[in-house]
N, C-alpha and C positions, 0 to 999 in steps of 0.2 A: 350677802353675804358676796362681798369685794373680790374679786379674781387677785392672782398676786401678782399678773400683768399690769393691773390698772394700778395697784398698788405699786410698782415699780416708775409705773409713768408718771405717777404722782408724785414721787421723791424726786425722778428728774427732774421735774415742772419745778418743783420747790426749790432745789437747789439752784437751779438756770437763773428764776426770779428773784430769790431773797439770800441765795448762797450759803441756805443752811442743809448739812445732812441729815436726815433724819433715817433713824432704825426701819428698819421693818413693820414693827410692831408699834413703832410710835405715828409712822405712816395708817397701816391699816388699824390704828385708833381715830385718830383725826379722820378718814374718810368715814368709818363706819359710823363715827358722831356726827357728822354734817349728813348724810345718809337719815340719821333718826331724825336731827332737826329738822331736814327741809320736808321728812312725811310728815312730822308734828304740822309742817306751818300749810301742807295742801288739806289735809285735813281738816284745819281750823278753817280753810279761806272754801274747802267743801261745804262746811254745815251749811243747813239752810237759816235765813234772817228768821229771827222773832216777829212775829206778827203784832203790828201795833194794834193798841186797842183803840 
């Protein structure tokens, strides 16, 4: 779960950087999807390498 403060900071950063105003719902969804994506990447990266025969 992402805190409301983090979501608001993300909204501010997107507005400042790209001039796009996100709703709280949209910002929350983007952040949660990003967290899930990077969590998956971390899991893939930490898998043991298959042994070569």
